N, C-alpha and C positions, 0 to 999 in steps of 0.2 A: 521428438516429433510433437507438434501441437495438434490437439484435438479440436473439434468444433467448439465454438464458444458456449453452446448450450450443454455440451457434455462435460465441460470442465468443472472441476470442483471450485467452489468459491474460495477466495484467497484465505479467509479465516479458517475454512475447513482444512486446507493444506497445512496451515500453520498450527492448527490444533494437533494434527497428526505428528508434526515435527516436535511439538512440545511434549508429547506423550512418548515419543521414541526414546529408547533406553541408551542407544549408543550413537556416537558421532557418525559412524558408517551408515546407520539406519536413517539418521536425520538428513544426511547428504543424499542418500538414495531417494528419499521422499521428495526433497526439493527438486532433484533432477527429473524425477518421473512427472512431476506436476509443474514443470517450468512454464512460466507465462510472463509476459511483460508486466502485467499487474502485480504479480508476486515479486518480481525483481524490483519494480518501482517502489513498492512498500518497503522492501528490505533496504534498498539503496537510500531511499529518502529518509529512513530512520537512522541509518548507520554512517553514511558518508558525510563527513564534516564539510566537504566542498559544497554540499547542497544546503542553501540557507533559504528557509521559507519566509515569504513575504506576507505572512498572516500573523494575527495576534496569537500568542501562546494560550494554552488552555483549550477548553471545548466551547465552541460558539453555541448560542441558543438555537436549537433546531428540533424538529419533530421527527423522530426516527420512523422509518418505513416499517410496515408490519413484517415480521420475520418470515422468510421463505415466500413472500409475495411482493417483493420490491419490484418497482417498474423498471429500474435500471440495473446495470451490472458493473462491478468494478473492472471487469475485463474490457469494458469499453470506456468507462468514465475516467480511467487512469490517464487517458490521452489529454485530459484537461488539466493535469497537474502542472503542465508547462506555464499556466497562468499564475502559479503560486510561487515559483522559484525566483529569488532575487537575481536580477540580471537577465530575466527572460521576458517573454512577450507580455506577461502580466504587469510589468513595471509601467507600461503605458496606460493601464487601466486605473481609474480612480479606486482607492482602497475599498470604498463601499461596494463597487461593482465586483471587484475581485472576491470580496467576502460573500457577496450574494451567490456567485458561481460556486464557491466552496460549500456553502450551506445547501445549495441545490443538489450537489453531488451527494452530500451526507444524507439528505432526505430521500434521495432516489434509490440508493443502494441498500443491500441487506444491512440491518443495524449492527451486526457483528463486524462486517467489513468497514462500516462507518467508524467504529471504535478503532480499528487498525489505522485508518486514515488520520484520525485525530492523534493517535499515538505517534504516527509518522511525523506530523508537523511539529510535535513536541519532542522529537528525537528520542523516543522510547522504543528500542528495538523489540521485535516480537519475542515472546517467551521461547526459550530453548534454542535461539539462533545466535551464534557467536560469529565473530569475524573469521575465525579459522574455518568454521563450517561453510560460511558464505564463500570464502576464497577458494575452497575446494569444490563446492557445488557449482559456483558461477565465477570462474577465474576472470579477474579484471573488472568485475562489477563495481567493487568499491574502489574509487579513484584516489582516495586520500591516504 
């Protein structure tokens, strides 16, 4: 069951809990309890080889938002990831525009979530999250 956007933990908070959990069973339970599209997008975007990001690798120059007072939220901004996937809507955008949108997301969300987004486009899975855990928590999420 999804809770209201303002009551949800930020994605990085959920993934911190997962990385600190001792057992596979606990990690799966945490992921299921805090299931959200943003969380699943970060996991799939970093782990599914079918998703190819149409952005330069590395971290772009950006100014992180102040922690805990970010104007935007990854639970909403993740909808704009579609502009960064090769073969998606963003292919029609000039590279500079696509990168401006990406930097806008990074600057608007919590800086810890911004780091997760950068790791995602660089295909670095979240700490403590394995394919086996993802497949059990969210069957069918990884398509490769």
